[in-house]
C-alpha positions in Angstrom: 100.6 -95.4 148.2 102.2 -92.6 150.2 105.8 -92.5 151.3 106.0 -94.3 154.7 107.0 -92.0 157.6 109.5 -94.6 158.9 111.4 -94.7 155.6 115.2 -94.4 156.2 116.5 -93.7 152.8 120.0 -92.5 153.3 120.9 -93.3 156.9 123.1 -96.2 158.0 122.1 -98.5 160.8 124.4 -99.8 163.5 124.1 -103.3 162.0 125.2 -102.0 158.6 128.2 -100.1 160.2 129.3 -103.3 162.0 129.0 -105.3 158.7 131.1 -102.7 156.8 133.7 -102.8 159.6 133.9 -106.6 159.5 134.4 -106.6 155.7 137.0 -103.9 156.1 139.0 -105.9 158.6 138.7 -109.1 156.5 139.9 -107.3 153.4 142.9 -105.8 155.2 144.4 -109.2 155.9 147.6 -109.8 153.9 147.6 -111.8 150.7 149.4 -114.7 152.4 146.8 -114.9 155.2 143.9 -114.8 152.7 145.5 -117.5 150.5 146.0 -119.6 153.6 142.4 -119.1 154.6 141.2 -120.5 151.2 143.6 -123.5 151.4 142.5 -124.3 154.9 138.9 -124.2 153.8 139.8 -126.7 151.1 141.0 -129.1 153.8 137.9 -128.7 155.9 135.4 -128.8 152.9 137.2 -130.7 150.1 136.1 -129.6 146.7 134.7 -133.0 145.7 132.0 -132.9 148.4 130.2 -130.3 146.3 129.3 -133.0 143.8 126.7 -134.6 146.1 123.0 -133.9 146.2 120.4 -136.0 148.0 117.1 -134.5 149.1 116.6 -134.4 152.9 114.0 -136.6 154.4 112.2 -133.6 155.7 112.5 -131.6 152.5 109.5 -129.4 152.1 106.9 -130.0 149.5 107.9 -127.8 146.6 104.3 -127.0 145.7 103.6 -125.9 149.3 106.6 -123.6 149.1 105.2 -122.0 146.0 101.7 -121.7 147.6 103.3 -120.0 150.6 105.1 -117.6 148.3 101.9 -116.8 146.5 100.2 -115.6 149.6 102.0 -112.3 149.4 101.3 -111.8 145.7 98.4 -110.4 143.7 96.0 -113.4 143.6 94.7 -112.5 140.1 98.3 -112.8 138.7 99.4 -115.9 140.5 97.8 -118.2 137.9 99.9 -116.5 135.2 103.0 -117.3 137.1 102.0 -120.9 137.5 101.2 -121.1 133.8 104.6 -119.9 132.9 106.3 -122.3 135.3 104.3 -125.2 134.0 105.6 -124.8 130.5 108.8 -126.8 131.0 111.3 -127.9 133.7 113.5 -124.9 132.6 110.7 -122.4 133.1 109.9 -124.1 136.4 113.6 -123.7 137.4 113.5 -120.0 136.7 110.6 -119.5 139.1 111.9 -121.9 141.8 114.6 -119.8 143.5 112.8 -120.2 146.8 112.8 -124.0 146.5 116.5 -124.2 145.5 117.5 -121.8 148.3 116.3 -124.3 150.9 118.2 -127.1 149.1 121.4 -125.1 148.8 121.3 -124.3 152.5 121.9 -128.0 153.2 124.9 -128.3 150.8 128.6 -127.9 151.9 130.2 -124.5 152.2 133.8 -123.3 152.1 133.0 -120.6 154.7 133.8 -117.6 152.4 131.1 -115.0 151.9 130.5 -112.8 148.9 127.6 -110.6 147.8 125.3 -113.1 146.1 122.9 -112.4 143.3 120.7 -115.1 144.9 119.1 -116.1 141.6 122.1 -116.4 139.2 120.5 -118.6 136.5 121.5 -118.0 132.9 118.5 -115.9 131.9 119.4 -113.3 134.6 122.5 -112.1 132.6 122.4 -109.6 129.7 123.3 -106.3 128.2 122.5 -102.9 129.7 123.5 -99.3 129.1 125.7 -97.4 131.6 125.4 -93.8 132.6 128.5 -93.2 130.4 126.6 -94.7 127.5 128.6 -97.9 127.2 127.0 -101.2 126.6 128.0 -103.8 129.2 127.3 -107.5 129.7 126.5 -108.3 133.4 124.1 -109.8 135.9 120.7 -108.0 135.7 118.5 -109.3 138.4 119.1 -108.6 142.1 115.8 -109.2 143.8 117.3 -112.0 146.0 120.7 -110.4 146.6 122.3 -111.0 150.0 125.7 -111.8 151.4 126.2 -115.6 151.5 128.3 -118.5 150.3 129.7 -117.9 146.8 129.1 -121.6 145.9 125.3 -121.0 145.9 125.4 -118.7 142.9 127.8 -121.0 141.1 125.6 -124.0 141.7 122.4 -122.2 140.5 124.2 -121.0 137.4 125.6 -124.4 136.6 122.3 -126.2 137.1 120.5 -123.7 134.9 122.8 -124.7 132.0 122.2 -128.4 132.7 118.4 -127.8 132.7 118.6 -125.7 129.6 120.6 -128.4 127.8 118.0 -131.0 128.6 115.3 -128.6 127.3 117.2 -128.1 124.1 117.8 -131.9 123.7 121.6 -131.8 124.1 123.5 -135.0 124.9 124.7 -135.7 128.4 128.3 -135.3 127.3 127.5 -131.9 125.7 125.6 -130.7 128.7 128.6 -131.7 131.0 131.0 -129.8 128.7 128.8 -126.7 128.8 128.5 -126.7 132.6 132.2 -127.4 133.1 133.0 -124.5 130.7 130.9 -122.1 132.9 132.5 -123.2 136.1 136.0 -123.3 134.7 135.6 -119.7 133.4 134.4 -118.7 136.9 137.4 -120.3 138.4 139.8 -118.7 135.9 138.3 -115.2 136.3 138.4 -115.5 140.1 142.1 -116.6 140.0 142.9 -113.7 137.7 141.1 -111.3 140.0 143.0 -112.6 143.0 146.2 -111.3 141.3 144.7 -107.8 140.8 144.8 -104.8 143.0 141.6 -103.7 144.6 140.7 -101.0 142.1 141.6 -103.1 139.2 139.3 -105.9 140.4 136.5 -103.3 141.1 136.7 -101.7 137.6 136.7 -105.0 135.6 133.9 -105.2 133.1 132.8 -106.7 129.8 131.8 -104.2 127.1 129.7 -105.2 124.2 132.5 -104.5 121.8 134.9 -106.8 123.7 132.1 -109.4 123.8 131.8 -109.3 120.0 135.5 -109.4 119.5 135.6 -112.5 121.7 132.9 -114.1 119.6 134.5 -113.3 116.3 137.8 -114.8 117.6 135.9 -118.0 118.4 134.5 -118.0 114.9 138.0 -117.5 113.4 139.4 -120.6 115.2 136.2 -122.5 114.3 135.1 -123.2 117.9 131.7 -121.6 117.1 129.9 -121.1 113.8 129.0 -117.9 112.1 125.4 -118.3 113.3 126.6 -117.8 116.9 128.4 -114.6 115.9 125.3 -113.4 114.1 123.1 -114.1 117.2 125.4 -112.1 119.5 125.6 -109.2 117.0 121.8 -109.2 116.8 121.6 -109.2 120.6 123.8 -106.1 120.7 121.9 -104.4 117.9 118.6 -105.0 119.6 119.9 -103.7 122.9 121.0 -100.5 121.4 117.5 -99.9 119.9 115.8 -100.4 123.3 115.2 -97.1 125.1 112.3 -95.0 126.4 111.5 -93.6 123.0 111.0 -97.2 121.6 108.9 -98.1 124.6 106.8 -95.0 124.0 106.1 -96.0 120.4 105.3 -99.5 121.5 103.4 -99.0 124.8 101.9 -95.5 124.7 99.3 -93.6 122.7 97.2 -90.5 122.9 93.8 -90.7 124.8 91.6 -87.6 124.9 94.6 -85.5 123.9 96.8 -86.9 126.7 99.8 -89.3 126.4 98.9 -92.6 128.1 100.3 -96.1 128.5 98.0 -98.4 126.4 96.2 -101.1 128.3 96.9 -104.7 127.5 95.2 -106.6 130.3 96.2 -108.6 132.3 99.8 -107.9 131.3 99.5 -104.1 131.4 96.7 -102.4 133.4 96.5 -98.6 133.7 96.7 -97.2 137.2 93.2 -95.6 137.0 91.7 -99.1 136.4 93.2 -100.4 139.6 92.3 -97.6 142.1 89.2 -97.5 144.3 86.9 -94.5 144.8 87.0 -93.1 148.3 90.6 -94.1 148.9 93.7 -91.8 148.8 94.4 -93.3 145.4 91.1 -92.1 143.8 93.2 -89.5 142.1 96.6 -91.2 141.5 98.4 -88.3 139.9 99.2 -86.2 143.1 100.0 -89.4 145.0 102.6 -90.5 142.4 104.1 -87.0 142.2 104.7 -87.1 146.0 106.3 -90.6 145.7 108.6 -89.4 142.9 109.8 -86.6 145.1 110.5 -89.0 147.9 112.2 -91.5 145.6 114.4 -88.6 144.3 116.1 -88.4 147.8 117.5 -91.9 147.4 119.4 -91.0 144.2 123.0 -90.1 144.7 123.5 -87.0 142.5 123.0 -83.5 143.8 121.5 -82.5 140.5 119.7 -85.3 138.7 118.1 -85.7 135.2 114.9 -86.8 137.0 114.3 -83.2 137.9 113.7 -82.3 134.3 110.8 -84.8 133.9 107.2 -84.6 135.0 104.7 -87.4 135.7 102.4 -88.4 132.9 100.9 -91.8 133.5 101.4 -95.2 135.2 100.3 -98.8 134.8 100.8 -102.2 136.4 102.9 -104.5 134.3 103.5 -108.3 134.6 107.2 -109.2 134.3 109.4 -112.3 134.1 108.6 -115.7 135.6 109.6 -115.8 139.2 108.5 -112.2 139.7 105.0 -112.6 138.4 102.4 -111.7 141.0 104.6 -109.1 142.7 103.5 -105.6 142.4 105.3 -104.0 139.5 104.5 -100.7 137.7 105.9 -98.7 134.8 105.7 -94.9 135.1 105.8 -92.6 132.1 107.4 -89.2 132.6 108.1 -86.6 129.9 110.7 -83.9 129.6 110.7 -80.9 127.3 107.8 -82.4 125.3 106.0 -85.7 124.5 109.0 -86.7 122.3 111.3 -86.7 125.4 110.0 -89.7 127.4 111.4 -91.5 130.4 110.0 -94.8 131.6 110.7 -96.0 135.1 110.0 -99.4 136.5 108.8 -99.6 140.2 109.1 -103.1 141.4 108.1 -104.7 144.7 111.0 -105.9 146.9 110.3 -108.4 149.6 112.7 -110.4 151.8 115.3 -112.4 149.8 114.5 -116.1 149.4 118.0 -116.6 151.1 117.1 -114.8 154.3 115.4 -117.9 155.9 118.8 -119.7 155.6 121.3 -116.9 156.2 121.5 -113.8 158.4 118.7 -111.4 157.6 119.6 -108.4 155.6 121.2 -105.5 157.5 119.0 -103.2 155.5 115.6 -102.6 157.0 114.3 -101.6 153.6 114.3 -104.4 151.0 114.4 -101.9 148.1 117.6 -100.5 149.6 118.9 -104.1 150.0 118.3 -104.7 146.2 119.9 -101.4 145.3 123.0 -101.9 147.5 123.5 -105.5 146.2 123.2 -104.3 142.6 125.8 -101.5 143.2 128.2 -104.0 144.7 127.9 -106.6 142.0 127.4 -104.7 138.7 130.3 -103.0 137.0 128.1 -99.9 136.5 124.6 -99.1 137.7 121.6 -97.1 136.4 121.6 -93.5 137.6 117.8 -93.9 138.2 118.3 -96.8 140.7 116.6 -95.9 144.0 114.0 -97.2 146.4 110.8 -96.3 148.0 108.5 -97.4 150.8 104.9 -97.1 149.7 101.4 -97.4 151.3 99.8 -99.2 148.4 96.4 -99.4 146.6 95.2 -101.9 149.3 96.5 -99.7 152.2 99.4 -102.0 153.0 102.9 -100.7 153.2 105.5 -102.4 151.0 109.1 -101.8 149.8 109.9 -101.1 146.2 113.0 -100.3 144.1 113.0 -98.1 141.1 115.1 -98.3 137.9 115.0 -97.1 134.3 112.8 -99.4 132.2 114.4 -100.8 129.0 117.5 -98.7 128.8 119.7 -100.5 126.2 118.5 -103.9 127.6 119.4 -107.0 125.7 119.5 -110.8 126.4 120.5 -113.9 124.6 117.8 -116.0 122.9 118.3 -119.2 125.0 115.5 -121.0 123.2 117.5 -121.2 120.0 121.0 -121.9 121.3 122.9 -124.8 119.8 125.7 -126.6 121.7 128.5 -124.3 120.6 126.5 -121.2 121.3 125.5 -122.5 124.7 129.1 -123.3 125.5 130.3 -119.8 124.7 127.4 -118.2 126.5 128.2 -120.4 129.6 131.8 -119.2 129.5 130.7 -115.6 129.3 128.2 -116.0 132.2 130.8 -117.9 134.4 133.4 -115.1 133.9 130.8 -112.5 134.6 129.7 -114.1 137.8 133.4 -114.5 138.9 133.9 -110.8 138.2 130.8 -109.8 140.2 131.9 -112.0 143.2 135.4 -110.6 143.1 134.1 -107.0 143.8 133.1 -107.8 147.4 134.2 -110.7 149.5 137.6 -112.4 149.7 138.5 -113.1 146.1 141.9 -114.3 147.1 140.6 -116.9 149.5 138.0 -118.1 147.0 140.7 -118.4 144.3 143.0 -120.4 146.7 140.0 -122.7 147.5 139.3 -123.3 143.8 142.9 -124.0 142.9 144.5 -124.6 139.5 143.0 -127.9 138.6 139.5 -129.0 137.6 138.4 -130.7 140.8 135.8 -128.1 141.7 134.6 -127.8 138.0 134.0 -131.6 137.9 132.2 -131.6 141.2 129.8 -128.9 140.2 129.1 -130.6 136.9 128.0 -133.7 138.9 125.9 -131.6 141.2 124.2 -129.9 138.3 123.1 -133.3 136.9 121.8 -134.4 140.3 119.9 -131.2 141.0 118.5 -131.1 137.4 117.0 -134.5 138.2 115.5 -133.0 141.3 114.1 -130.1 139.4 112.4 -132.5 137.0 110.8 -134.4 139.9 109.6 -131.1 141.4 108.2 -130.0 138.0 106.4 -133.3 137.8 104.9 -132.8 141.3 103.9 -129.3 140.3 102.3 -130.5 137.1 100.3 -133.1 139.0 99.1 -130.4 141.4 97.9 -128.4 138.4 96.1 -131.4 136.9 94.4 -132.1 140.2 93.1 -128.5 140.5 95.2 -127.7 143.6 97.3 -125.1 141.7 95.4 -122.5 139.6 96.9 -121.8 136.2 96.3 -119.3 133.4 98.2 -120.6 130.4 99.3 -118.6 127.3 100.1 -115.4 129.1 
């Protein structure tokens, strides 16, 4: 797991420079030209055509796609991923970004490109702390980020609310209202951004305090109940309590006088339990220290807090649903003493699931692709966000990105949401996605395409119903593959 000699941390390729130049030229068009572009796209691709979804005759077997994806993952962890996806159609949807990417590639496009999240389902939004110690609500997963059609993120977000509504037992009318609320808020935020100056659109954000004021206002006009307000206040309170000190108390302990991450296999496995004698990783400490020095060069500050911390321990950690089986580690560093911890997450970055259907990333390093996409879409980013190319425990070279682990992180409890809570959360997520898309890409053209009326909202609500049906069929096929023994599963993890 040494830094790869071909790593190009800070240089810019010719392809990247051409992409930047193209974006610069597009953004320098006048407002009238950009508005005309959006309206012309509406004539070529009417908004109502987004409502349709019919699987292609040559649509790949969804189980085969998941098996293909599993070939690059740790085989001992793949059954955990399958077990989590088996739990429900909603859990399956969370892990099925690859499947939906192929399906979205066959849907209509307006022709306007933005920086996509690539996996904008409702569980990939949440609270996080900024370097200025503000608490913001934003997108929080960028593993699949890539420039592409803005509609794809909207459709994945909308469908996630339809799928969640079915999981929660909401009526069809309530589910439609929730999805429509998300898309309408996206449209409203994009139209608002279209009237802003460039810096104003770039600096737009949603702070936790503003979020709570919004929720309390909804309570005051009786659009949501006090329970919803309590849930949001609890989400903020929990986020503020989550930092490296809390992780230290929960995940670490003293072993032979040394501070160590506590094993909890297979979810957490200390690095020394993974390495093989006779390999460069037989003594992981010096290797990781070299990697940290190399990673430091991808961070933007001339002087950085990382320099005050020293390596203490590392472990492999299972995370999420869709990410299970990728190589993910947490690294414990300490500063002035053991009471001054810093936890970093080092997560494998492979090609985006969108790359088979769009132009490949201009970044030759997939960790850098993730970092660049996150910086473009998030209102503020972690000062520890960087990347690394590593020759791993098995001798194979892979790309990774690095970020702080659990720094004021918070997320909504979607498993307990009622209709009114889900409607409000849908509005917040829709507005957040609109703000993120408005930062890069032609927000004026997108706004002109969307228009003032509900035509696009209604079309996406119908798409969400049709695609949620497809997701249920795919989950049933997957469940049958598990029952037949074709797909290995480890449940309860």
